[in-house]
N, C-alpha and C positions, 0 to 999 in steps of 0.2 A: 408511585405508578407517571407523575410529571416526568422525572429525571431516565425514568424507565424509556419512556416515550420519545426521548431525545434519542435515544441510539438504537432503539428496534422497534418498531411500528408493532405490535404486539395485533392492533385492531388490522393491521392491515397484512396480517400474514394468513394467506390463503393456498389452503389444500385443495387440488383439484385431483381425487381418486380416479386413474384411467386404468385398463390393464396394459399391463407393461407387456411389450415383446422382445425376442430377443434381438433382433434385427434393429440396428440405430435410427433413430429417426433424424432424417434431417431439415436443417432449418434454412427451405427456400428462397424466404424473402424476408424484410422487414421494411415497412412502410408507417407514414405518420398519416393517420386518415384526416382530413381538413385543414391539412395544411398548419398555419401556425393560429386556427383558432379554437382548437382543442387541445388537449394534453392527453391524447389518444396515441397508443402503439401498438401495432396491428404484426404476431409472427405468421409466416405461412408456410406451415409442417407439412411434412409428407404423411403424418398419420397422428393420430390420438396419443399424446404422453403427458405422463405423471410430472408435476409440474407444482411451483411455489412461488410466490411473490411477496418481498417486502422492502420496505425503505427506512435509509439508517441515512445517522447525520455526520456530520464531521469529516469529510464533505457531503453533502445530501446527495442522494444516489439511490436510484431503484435499482433492483436486486431479483434476477430472473434464475431461478436455477431450472431446468431442465432435465430431465432421466434419463440417459441413456441415447443420447443426443448430439450430433458435429453440426457444424456449418457445411454446407455445399457451397458456397459464396462470400464475399465478403459484405458485412454489413452495411448497409444504407445510413450515413451521417444524418443527422435531421438539418434543416436549414438553419443557418446562421443565425438568422430572427426570428424562430421558434421561443417561443415565452418561457415554455416548461423544460426541455431535451437541449443540453449542453451538446454531450457527445456520448458514442455506444460505443463499447469495447466487448470482447468475450475471450473465454480460456476455459480448458479444461479443468474442472473441478476435481475430477479424480480419471482414473482410468476410462470410464465411459460418460459419465455426465459432462455438461455443458452451464457454465455460468455466465450470465448478460449482465454485465454491468452499465446503468443508463447513467449520465452526470445531468443530475437537476439545475436550473437555473434558480429554484426559490421551494420555497418547503410544500410541500404536498401531499396528501393522503390517496389511497388507491379510493376510487370512488366507484367503479364498476369492473367486473372481471366477466368475458365471455367467451364460450368455445360453439366452434358450430363448423358444418361441413360446408365445403366450397368447392363445387367439381373434384377434384383429385386430392386436395390439400384439406387440414384442417386450418382453422384459423382461431390464432387467439389474439383476442382483443384486448389491452389493458386501456383502461382509464382514469387517469391521475386527474386531480382537483387541489385545486389553492387550499393547505391544511388547515387554515382559520373556517374557512368556508364550510368543511366537510365537519371538523369539530362543533359548529354553531347548528345545521342540519341537523347533527346527531341529539344534542342535548337541548334543542328548544323548536325542535322539528320545522324548524325555516329552511330555504335554500337561499340567502343572501350575498351575492358575492360582494367583497369588500367593494366599496368606489373607487381609491384612490390605492394602487400598486404601490406594496413598499418602494421609498425610491431606492436606487441603487447607492452603495455606498461610494463615496468620492475615493479617488485615486491614491490620496493619503492614507484613507482610513482601511483601504481592503486588506486582506490579509496576507501576509506574508508568509510562504511555505520556509518552514523551519528546519534547519540541516543540524542535527546535535553531529560533532566532530569527534568520534574519540580516539586519542593519541594512545597507542597500548602500552599498557606498563607504564613506569616512574615512580621517582623516590627512591625507595630502597630496594625496589623490582625491575632493575635493569632489563629485564628479555635477555633475547640472544647477545651473543657478542660474537663480534667477525675476528679474522684470525688478528687485525691490526688493533684488536683493543675496542672496535666500534660499537657503541652499544645500541640496542634497538629502538631504547626509549626517547634517544635522541633524536635519532633519525623519523621516529613515527609522528614524533612532536614538532620537528620542523616541517612536514611534510603536511599536517594536519594545519598547522598556521599559513601556511600558503595556500592550502585549499579553503581554508576559512575567506582571507582576502579575495578569493575569485567569487566564492556565494554574496559575500557581503557588496562586493562592486557590479551582481547582477540585478536588475529590475526584478523587484516581485519577490525577491529572497533574502535569505539572512541565515548566520551560522552560530551557533553555541559549541562555544570548546568546552571537553569534557572536563578538562583541567589546561590551566592555562601556565603553568610553570611546570618544574620536577618534581612533582608531589605524584604519592600513591593514592588512586582510586578505588575503594571498594568492590569488585565487579559488579555486585546487584544495585550497588549507589551510583555506577557509570548508567544506567535503564532510567534510574529517580532521576536523577539531571536532567535526562532528556525528557521525562514524561513533566517534570516540572515545567520546564520551555515550551510544551506542547508542542514535540517535536513530530515533524513529517514524514522523518525519515533518519535513523541512525547509522551512520557510519565509520566502524572500528580500524584503523589503521595498523597496520604490523609488519615485519620485516622477519622472513621466515628463516628457521635454520634445521641442517640436516649434516648426517656424519659424515655423508659424501660431499667431498667440496666442490663437485661437477655438479652439483645438482640444481640447477636455477629458475626463474623463472617467476610471473606474476600468477597469484590464482583469487577467486571472488568465490567467497562464500556464505551460505543462507544456514539456517535454522534447520536440522533433520526433522523428523517425524517424530521420533524418537523423543529428541529433546523438546519438542513442543507437549508429547504428552506429559512429559515430566512438569512443565511447566503448567500445564492446567493443572494437575494435579496439587502443584503446591497453590496456587490461586483459592482452586475451590476446598483446601484445605482449611486456609487463612482467610474464609472471606470476612470474617470481622474486620479486617486489615488492609481490606481493599479497598477501601475511598475512594483513593486515586486512581483505579482503573476503569479502561473502557469510557476514557473523555471525562471522569466523574464520577461515573455512575458505582456507585459500591455495589456489592454481590451480597451483603450481609443481610438485608431485610427480604431477597430472592427465594423461593422456593428451590431446592437442589435442580430440579429439569430446567428450571429458567435460567438457572446460574449456568447450566451445562449448554445450556442452545445460545446466550448469551457471549460465553468464551468460545466456543466450537466458531459462530459465525465470524467474531472477532479475530479470531487465530486464523482459519480460512482466508481472510481477506489478507489478514498481514501477509502471511507466506506466499500469497500470490504475488503481490503488492512488491515483496521482498526479491522474489525471482526475476519479476519485469526489469527491474531496478539493475539488480547484479549483472543479467547478462548483456544490458546496455554498460554497463561499465567496463565488463571483461570485453566488449567489442570494441570499446575506444581505446584500448592497452594494444591494438594490433600495430599502430605504428611508432609505438614507444618500447615495448619490452617482449621479449620471447615471454610465453606461456607456458605455465608448469603444467598447466591443464587445460584445454581447449574447450569446455562448459562449463557452466556452473557447477561448484560442489556442495554437499551436506555436508553439517557437523554440528555435536551439541556444545558448540560456545557458549557458555554462561553468557556472556554480553548481547548474543542474539534472542534472547528467550523472552522480549519484550510482547505479551500478546496483542498488542492496542498500535503497535509503532514499527513499521517496514523497516528492516534490519538485516545489513551486511556487513561481513570483514573483508577486510582488501589486504591480501599479504603482496605487498611491495615489490618485495625480490626476497633474494636468498643471503642473507647477511654473512651465510657460512660460507659462499662462494665467493673468492678474491674479487673477481671481477664486478660482479654484482657489490661487492661490500663498498668498493671504490666510486662506485657509482650512487650509491646511497649518502655519500656525506660529498657529494656534489651538486651544489647551490641548483644549477642548472638542469642537473639529472631531477633532483627533486620538482623543479617546477613543470616539468616532466609529467612524472606521475601524478603530481595534483591537475594539472590539465586533464590528461586519461580520466581522471574520475570525477573531475568537476562534468566533463564531456560528457560522461554517462549518466549524472544525476539531471543535468538539463536536456538532454535528449528522453530522458522518462517522465519528466513533470511538463517539458513542452506539451505534451498531450493528456497529460493527467490531471492540471491544476484545475483547482474548482473554479467555477466561472467566477467566482468572487476577489480573484488572484489577478495582480497584474500581468502575471505573467502570461494568462490565456487571449491577453489582447495581445498577444506580439506573434 
């Protein structure tokens, strides 16, 4: 249970059953009562709503799921000096529900929850407290706050955002070939190396190359290498091909729901071999329903993050390349199936198109492509980096 708590705070999982209605509920406002004096966040809702809250680790965040709910206006950000809350964001969990994610500056637990009617609105108040203090209160029936808060890690010791870069194909698998004999494995590796250099030069970030030379890596092992490196993002680089040589342009993919379901079935069937899943938490000693919940939460969060970073990368291609598709694509690529690491696949160009084949072997164009991918990754992490990462200071 000690390791389970690090990923999914079952003690903080609260369900408030309230009758739902067909009309969507509006989140009219979010504020932080008592300013920097308390870890409280308050939602002003147009009516009662079924909801749940829980805390996740790596990175620390409070997640609030609101059924049949939408935002009526942008969320108010917490003050920069707030001791508990760093940033807040929200997105659609499915066609109707809303998921709100609040990045936390310190380990916390849900201390209290209240729902009350006020004027024309329903007020949902969530109160967080220092996790160590809450645990002490539960075990020892005391309510003592630690005298000295944990010191902030020094800049040198702060966590780096780790990006795993997968150069598609390799070794005896050359991938697609252009009319002039250009091999996909060569151009993907060239772009991957340039991207890695840019990431390693960025404060608060580091790159890990899935392959460091011209050799083949099994598709599932590519995910395993990324997980062993504790990657925060997996980027697979490819160069597409098609029988119609006129087809051209870049595309960005994330995992389809069907692919996610297949992968969930794989992990649940192989629970005894899942010791490295979910940040080091094995599913082997978990009941089936708990394993399902843990995996579902991880996959949902991963899918949302994958889409966000893919969208940023796609937008960054505007000044570099024509787009084959102007929106994020979904597919069941094996390398995108990691349930705990946001993953995207970038088709940089069509190697089967004569002009794009020529571009792909041009170092200047390769640099432009790596610049665009880097820009998208940077723009994503600029707003989502955890508080203990140096990018959060930029």
